[in-house]
C-alpha positions in Angstrom: -57.9 -69.7 100.8 -57.6 -66.3 99.4 -56.1 -67.7 95.9 -59.2 -69.9 95.6 -61.3 -66.8 96.4 -59.9 -64.8 93.7 -60.0 -67.7 91.2 -63.9 -68.1 91.9 -64.5 -64.6 91.6 -62.6 -64.3 88.5 -64.6 -67.4 86.8 -67.6 -65.4 88.0 -66.4 -62.3 86.2 -65.6 -64.4 83.0 -69.3 -65.8 82.9 -71.0 -62.5 83.4 -69.0 -61.1 80.8 -69.8 -63.9 78.3 -73.5 -63.8 79.2 -73.6 -60.1 78.2 -74.5 -57.1 80.2 -76.6 -54.0 79.2 -75.5 -51.8 82.0 -72.2 -50.0 80.8 -71.0 -48.9 84.1 -71.6 -52.6 85.6 -69.7 -54.0 82.6 -66.8 -51.3 83.2 -66.8 -52.4 87.0 -66.3 -56.1 85.9 -63.9 -55.2 83.1 -61.6 -53.5 85.6 -61.8 -55.9 88.3 -61.1 -58.8 85.7 -58.3 -56.7 84.0 -56.9 -56.4 87.7 -57.1 -59.9 88.4 -55.3 -61.0 85.2 -52.6 -58.6 85.8 -52.3 -58.7 89.5 -48.6 -58.8 89.9 -48.3 -55.6 87.9 -51.1 -53.8 90.0 -49.5 -55.0 93.5 -46.1 -53.3 92.4 -48.2 -50.5 91.2 -49.9 -50.1 94.6 -46.8 -50.6 96.7 -45.1 -47.8 94.6 -47.9 -45.6 95.1 -47.9 -46.0 99.0 -44.1 -45.4 98.8 -44.6 -42.2 96.9 -47.6 -41.0 99.0 -45.6 -41.5 102.1 -42.5 -40.0 100.8 -43.9 -36.6 99.9 -46.9 -36.5 102.1 -46.3 -34.8 105.5 -47.9 -36.6 108.5 -49.8 -34.4 111.0 -47.7 -34.3 114.1 -50.8 -34.0 116.4 -51.7 -37.4 115.4 -50.1 -40.9 116.2 -48.0 -42.7 113.7 -50.4 -45.5 113.7 -53.1 -42.9 112.7 -51.4 -41.0 110.2 -50.6 -44.4 108.4 -54.3 -45.4 108.5 -55.5 -41.8 107.2 -52.9 -42.2 104.5 -54.1 -45.6 103.3 -57.6 -44.4 103.3 -56.6 -41.4 101.1 -54.9 -44.1 98.6 -58.1 -46.1 98.4 -60.1 -42.8 98.2 -57.8 -41.8 95.2 -58.1 -45.2 93.6 -62.0 -45.2 93.9 -61.9 -41.6 92.6 -60.0 -42.4 89.6 -62.0 -45.3 88.9 -65.0 -43.2 88.6 -63.4 -40.6 86.8 -62.0 -42.8 84.3 -65.4 -44.0 83.4 -66.8 -40.5 83.1 -64.0 -39.6 80.9 -64.5 -42.6 78.6 -68.3 -41.3 78.5 -67.0 -37.7 77.4 -64.6 -39.2 74.9 -67.3 -41.1 73.6 -69.8 -38.3 73.6 -67.0 -35.9 71.8 -66.2 -38.6 69.1 -69.9 -39.3 68.1 -70.7 -35.6 67.5 -67.4 -35.2 65.6 -68.4 -38.1 63.6 -71.9 -36.9 63.0 -70.5 -33.5 62.1 -68.0 -34.7 59.5 -70.7 -37.5 58.0 -72.8 -34.5 57.3 -70.0 -32.6 55.7 -68.3 -35.3 53.9 -68.4 -38.9 54.8 -65.3 -39.8 52.9 -63.2 -37.9 55.6 -64.0 -40.9 57.7 -63.5 -43.2 55.3 -67.2 -44.1 54.6 -68.5 -45.2 51.5 -72.1 -44.8 50.7 -72.3 -45.3 47.0 -74.3 -48.6 46.4 -72.3 -49.6 43.3 -68.7 -48.8 44.8 -69.7 -50.9 47.8 -70.8 -53.8 45.8 -67.7 -53.7 43.5 -65.3 -53.3 46.6 -66.8 -56.4 48.2 -66.5 -58.6 45.0 -63.0 -57.8 44.9 -62.2 -58.9 48.7 -61.4 -62.4 49.2 -63.4 -62.3 52.7 -67.0 -61.4 53.9 -67.4 -58.1 55.5 -68.5 -57.8 59.2 -72.2 -56.8 59.1 -73.7 -54.3 61.5 -77.4 -52.9 61.5 -78.2 -49.7 62.5 -81.5 -48.7 64.0 -83.8 -46.3 61.7 -82.7 -43.3 63.6 -80.2 -40.6 62.1 -78.6 -40.1 65.4 -77.6 -43.7 65.7 -75.6 -43.9 62.5 -72.5 -42.4 64.2 -72.5 -45.0 66.7 -72.2 -47.7 64.2 -69.5 -46.0 62.0 -67.8 -45.6 65.4 -68.1 -49.1 66.2 -66.7 -50.1 62.8 -63.9 -47.9 63.1 -63.1 -48.8 66.7 -64.0 -52.4 66.7 -66.8 -53.8 68.4 -64.3 -56.5 70.1 -63.1 -53.6 72.6 -64.7 -52.6 75.7 -64.9 -49.1 74.5 -66.3 -49.9 71.1 -68.9 -52.6 72.6 -70.0 -50.9 75.7 -69.4 -47.2 75.9 -69.9 -45.8 72.5 -73.6 -47.7 72.7 -74.2 -46.6 76.1 -74.3 -42.8 74.7 -78.0 -41.6 74.6 -79.2 -41.0 71.3 -80.5 -37.5 72.0 -77.1 -36.4 72.8 -75.8 -37.2 69.2 -76.6 -34.9 66.5 -78.4 -36.4 63.9 -76.9 -37.1 60.2 -78.6 -36.4 57.1 -80.5 -39.0 55.6 -78.6 -41.0 52.8 -80.2 -42.2 49.7 -78.3 -45.6 50.4 -79.4 -47.8 52.9 -75.7 -49.0 53.2 -72.2 -47.7 54.4 -68.9 -49.4 53.9 -66.2 -48.7 56.5 -63.1 -50.4 55.9 -64.5 -54.1 55.7 -67.6 -53.3 57.8 -71.0 -53.3 56.2 -73.6 -51.0 57.8 -77.1 -51.2 56.9 -78.6 -48.2 57.9 -82.1 -49.0 56.8 -83.3 -52.3 55.6 -85.1 -51.9 52.1 -85.5 -54.7 49.6 -83.8 -52.8 46.7 -80.7 -52.6 48.4 -80.7 -56.3 49.7 -81.5 -57.5 46.2 -78.6 -55.9 44.7 -75.8 -56.8 47.3 -77.3 -60.2 48.5 -75.4 -62.3 45.7 -72.0 -60.7 46.8 -72.7 -61.1 50.6 -74.1 -64.7 50.3 -71.2 -65.9 48.0 -68.4 -64.4 50.1 -70.0 -65.9 53.2 -70.4 -69.5 51.6 -66.9 -69.5 50.1 -65.4 -68.2 53.4 -67.0 -71.1 55.2 -65.9 -73.8 52.5 -62.5 -72.2 51.4 -61.3 -75.4 49.8 -64.1 -75.6 47.4 -65.1 -73.7 44.4 -68.5 -72.0 44.9 -70.5 -71.0 42.1 -71.2 -67.1 41.8 -73.7 -65.3 41.2 -77.1 -66.3 41.2 -80.1 -63.8 40.4 -81.9 -63.1 43.7 -85.3 -61.3 44.1 -87.2 -60.3 47.2 -91.0 -61.3 47.4 -93.6 -59.4 49.1 -95.8 -61.0 51.5 -98.5 -61.7 49.1 -96.0 -62.9 46.7 -94.6 -65.1 49.3 -98.0 -66.4 50.4 -98.9 -67.2 46.4 -95.5 -69.1 46.3 -96.3 -71.2 49.1 -99.9 -72.1 47.9 -98.3 -73.1 44.5 -95.6 -74.8 46.2 -98.3 -76.9 48.3 -100.3 -77.6 44.9 -96.9 -78.9 43.6 -96.2 -81.0 46.6 -99.7 -82.6 46.2 -99.1 -83.4 42.5 -95.8 -85.0 43.7 -97.7 -87.2 46.1 -100.1 -88.4 43.6 -97.3 -89.2 41.4 -95.6 -91.3 44.1 -98.8 -93.2 44.8 -99.0 -94.1 41.2 -95.5 -95.0 40.8 -95.7 -97.3 43.7 -98.8 -98.9 42.2 -97.2 -99.7 39.3 -94.1 -101.2 41.2 -96.3 -103.3 43.5 -98.2 -104.7 40.6 -95.0 -105.5 38.9 -93.4 -107.0 41.5 -96.7 -109.1 42.6 -96.6 -110.3 39.1 -92.9 -111.3 39.7 -93.8 -113.2 42.5 -96.5 -115.1 41.1 -94.1 -116.1 38.3 -91.4 -117.2 40.8 -94.0 -119.4 42.8 -95.2 -121.0 39.5 -91.5 -121.7 38.2 -90.5 -123.1 41.6 -93.6 -125.8 41.7 -92.6 -126.6 38.0 -89.0 -126.8 39.0 -89.7 -129.1 42.1 -92.0 -131.2 39.9 -89.2 -131.9 37.7 -86.6 -132.6 40.4 -89.0 -134.9 42.3 -89.9 -136.7 38.8 -86.2 -137.1 38.2 -85.5 -138.6 41.3 -88.3 -140.9 41.1 -87.4 -142.3 37.6 -83.9 -142.7 39.1 -85.1 -144.5 41.9 -87.4 -146.8 39.7 -84.1 -147.6 37.2 -82.0 -148.8 40.1 -85.1 -151.0 41.7 -86.0 -152.5 38.2 -82.8 -154.6 38.1 -82.7 -154.6 34.4 -80.3 -151.6 33.9 -76.9 -151.0 35.4 -75.9 -148.5 38.1 -73.9 -146.5 35.1 -76.9 -146.3 33.1 -79.3 -145.2 35.7 -76.7 -142.4 36.4 -76.2 -141.6 32.7 -80.0 -141.2 32.7 -80.1 -139.1 35.7 -77.4 -136.9 34.2 -79.6 -136.5 31.1 -82.3 -134.9 33.2 -79.7 -132.2 34.4 -80.8 -132.3 37.8 -78.1 -130.1 39.3 -78.9 -127.3 36.9 -82.5 -127.8 38.0 -81.4 -127.7 41.8 -79.5 -124.5 41.2 -82.4 -122.9 39.0 -84.5 -123.7 42.1 -82.0 -122.3 44.7 -81.6 -119.0 42.7 -85.4 -118.8 42.0 -86.1 -119.4 45.8 -83.6 -116.5 46.9 -85.3 -114.2 44.2 -88.7 -115.0 45.7 -87.5 -113.9 49.3 -86.0 -110.7 47.8 -89.2 -109.9 46.0 -91.4 -110.3 49.0 -89.2 -108.1 50.9 -89.4 -105.6 48.2 -93.1 -106.0 48.0 -93.2 -105.2 51.8 -91.2 -102.0 51.5 -93.3 -100.8 48.6 -96.6 -101.4 50.3 -95.1 -99.5 53.3 -94.4 -96.6 51.2 -97.6 -97.1 49.2 -99.4 -96.7 52.6 -97.2 -93.8 53.8 -98.2 -91.7 50.6 -101.6 -92.6 50.7 -102.0 -91.4 54.3 -100.0 -88.4 53.6 -102.2 -87.3 50.8 -105.2 -87.8 52.9 -103.5 -85.6 56.1 -101.9 -82.8 53.9 -104.6 -80.7 54.3 -104.6 -81.0 58.0 -100.7 -80.3 58.0 -100.7 -77.7 55.5 -99.9 -74.7 57.8 -97.5 -76.6 60.0 -95.0 -78.0 57.2 -91.5 -76.7 58.0 -90.7 -74.3 55.3 -87.9 -71.7 54.8 -88.9 -68.0 53.6 -87.4 -68.4 50.3 -86.9 -70.8 47.4 -84.5 -71.9 44.9 -85.4 -72.2 41.0 -82.7 -74.2 39.1 -80.5 -73.2 37.6 -79.6 -69.8 39.1 -82.8 -68.0 40.5 -83.4 -67.2 44.2 -86.4 -65.7 45.8 -86.7 -64.5 49.3 -89.6 -63.1 51.3 -88.5 -60.1 53.5 -90.8 -57.9 55.5 -89.4 -54.8 56.5 -92.2 -53.9 58.7 -91.4 -57.0 60.9 -89.0 -55.9 63.4 -88.5 -59.4 64.5 -87.2 -60.3 61.2 -83.5 -59.1 61.6 -80.6 -59.0 59.1 -79.0 -62.2 60.9 -82.4 -64.0 60.0 -82.7 -62.6 56.3 -79.0 -63.7 55.6 -79.7 -67.2 57.2 -82.3 -67.7 54.7 -80.3 -66.2 51.9 -77.5 -68.6 52.8 -79.6 -71.5 52.9 -81.0 -70.9 49.4 -77.6 -69.9 48.1 -76.3 -73.4 49.3 -79.2 -75.0 47.2 -77.8 -72.8 44.3 -74.2 -73.7 45.0 -74.7 -77.5 45.3 -77.2 -77.7 42.4 -76.0 -80.5 40.1 -79.1 -81.4 37.7 -82.8 -81.8 38.2 -81.9 -85.9 37.8 -79.1 -85.7 40.3 -80.2 -84.7 43.8 -80.4 -86.6 47.3 -83.3 -88.6 47.4 -85.1 -87.4 50.7 -86.0 -84.2 51.3 -84.7 -84.6 55.1 -81.2 -84.8 54.0 -81.4 -82.1 51.1 -83.1 -79.6 53.4 -81.3 -80.6 56.8 -77.9 -80.5 55.5 -78.7 -77.1 53.8 -80.2 -75.6 56.8 -77.4 -76.9 59.0 -74.7 -75.5 57.0 -76.7 -72.2 56.6 -76.9 -71.7 60.4 -73.1 -72.9 60.7 -72.0 -70.1 58.5 -74.1 -67.3 60.1 -72.6 -68.6 63.6 -69.1 -68.6 62.0 -69.2 -65.1 60.7 -71.9 -63.3 62.5 -71.6 -65.1 65.7 -75.4 -65.2 65.9 -77.3 -68.4 66.3 -80.4 -68.6 64.3 -83.4 -70.9 64.2 -85.8 -70.2 61.3 -86.1 -73.2 59.0 -86.5 -76.8 59.4 -85.5 -76.7 63.3 -86.0 -80.5 63.7 -84.1 -81.6 60.8 -81.0 -79.2 61.7 -81.0 -80.5 65.2 -80.7 -84.3 63.9 -78.1 -83.3 61.4 -76.2 -81.4 64.2 -76.4 -84.8 66.1 -75.1 -86.7 63.5 -72.1 -84.4 63.3 -71.0 -85.7 66.5 -70.0 -89.1 64.8 -69.7 -87.7 61.1 -67.4 -85.0 60.1 -68.6 -81.9 58.4 -66.2 -82.5 55.4 -67.9 -85.9 54.6 -71.2 -84.5 54.8 -70.1 -81.7 52.4 -68.6 -84.0 50.0 -71.9 -86.0 49.8 -74.0 -82.5 49.8 -72.0 -80.9 46.8 -71.9 -83.9 44.9 -75.5 -85.1 45.6 -74.4 -88.8 45.8 -77.2 -90.6 47.5 -75.0 -94.0 47.4 -72.1 -92.4 49.5 -74.8 -90.9 51.8 -76.5 -94.4 52.4 -72.8 -96.1 52.6 -71.7 -93.6 55.2 -74.8 -93.8 57.3 -74.9 -97.5 57.3 -70.9 -97.6 58.0 -71.7 -95.2 61.1 -74.9 -96.4 62.5 -75.1 -99.9 61.6 -75.9 -102.3 58.5 -79.1 -101.2 56.7 -79.6 -98.1 58.8 -80.7 -96.1 56.1 -83.0 -98.6 54.5 -84.5 -99.1 58.0 -84.9 -95.6 58.8 -85.8 -94.2 55.6 -89.7 -94.1 56.4 -88.9 -92.1 59.5 -87.2 -89.6 57.5 -90.1 -89.3 54.9 -92.6 -89.0 57.7 -90.8 -86.3 59.6 -91.4 -83.7 57.1 -95.0 -84.3 56.8 -96.1 -85.1 60.4 -99.6 -83.8 61.0 -99.3 -82.8 64.4 -96.3 -81.6 66.8 -96.8 -84.7 69.0 -96.2 -86.9 66.0 -93.6 -85.0 64.8 -91.7 -85.1 68.2 -92.2 -88.8 68.3 -90.8 -89.5 64.7 -87.8 -87.2 65.7 -87.1 -88.9 68.9 -86.9 -92.2 67.1 -84.5 -90.9 64.9 -82.5 -89.3 67.8 -82.4 -92.7 69.5 -80.9 -94.6 66.7 -78.4 -92.1 66.3 -77.4 -91.9 69.9 -78.9 -88.4 70.7 -80.6 -87.0 73.5 -84.5 -86.7 73.1 -86.0 -83.5 71.7 -88.6 -81.4 73.3 -91.4 -79.9 71.9 -90.1 -76.4 71.8 -87.2 -77.7 69.5 -89.9 -78.3 66.9 -90.2 -74.5 66.7 -89.0 -71.8 64.5 -87.9 -68.6 66.1 -86.8 -65.2 65.0 -83.8 -63.1 66.3 
């Protein structure tokens, strides 16, 4: 029974540590208990040894009974352990206090003593030479927080001391450092952003984004480096307005294209019907004359058959069969064209209503090598993780760009795959989950990866092979899956209300075997 209790307690401790704890003393308590449980045998031997040593050198009071002496001794041992537990925590805090203030003094005297690089150009060149992305830490805009981040980088945030103890020292106990001209510090392979300003981000973004993407796709040759610029809020709003206008123009073009295709295929259907009627009349006439030849009595059977052969009846029957099949195919295509025509007409009518709700990332890729990203330093909710996710999203567009003519046909897959991979890259390197652009697209693609490997999707994404995408989806989800679901993929992006978007998304999720999404899944969130 005691073993079961210990195992349950150990599981609870593990869960507490995984969930994250803000109180450093509570974290320390759980850490020590967890460490003892994981190394219980050593602690049992140590405790027995402590008792033996204690009893060996401590003299018992002759006025007390042996039982009372033993009881008092055990209480003293327990008191000693508790005192040591508390003192060790205090000692760790004192060490952290001294370390942070020493770091602060050295940073003011000469940061190079601590191996800190604060020259922006040197940092960029160093990161370019590395074959792996840096660990990224963001410091708050207070000079007495910088030593904490530097100590984190040197000690390692993966350790208990680095993660809990250093960060638990109040800022007013740490000497402030001089404000640096650069908003970045590099310690070993840890990049610390001491302040987020567009100029620094603009210069270092190509290097960071390349290293993150290349690290996630080690077997692929990733392009480098695009031209990246930061957009201000007014620039971003102007860009979105222009993007909306371009979207309206594209919709009008699609409507005109489908009009032409509907007209062409309607004419083809009319021609098919006329030709079928003509072929049937020829066949009927040939058969009638053959029967009349046989019933006349003046002609032999061979003569009648030769006459029938001259009519080339078999050729006409083959032609009639081919024409009939073509008519069926044309009617199916006409139905599809009419569906898409109705979709784009309805889309054009409702686009104004959906204008503010269309999913959109905070950036854009302009072929062939320009990336523009909106970043608001006044918005505290827009963290470095969110910025990097947006940056990676656009970088993936750049890295996968083939040509203006060769691209995936549907925005759903182009943006959905881009967003999915961007989130995975940030999660892989920063251990942060993001949810900025195209939340529904990313969730549906994530469900598809339950049955389709990332490598297959990456091959399609970087090659922009629409044929392979359709073949893969049909192979996994059934014949004609893509053809029968494409209208949902198109509708999802421009749904004019949350209810409609949720309905369409869950129709797709049902087809691919996923759980229904909820309204909260439609929303983007900042870290």
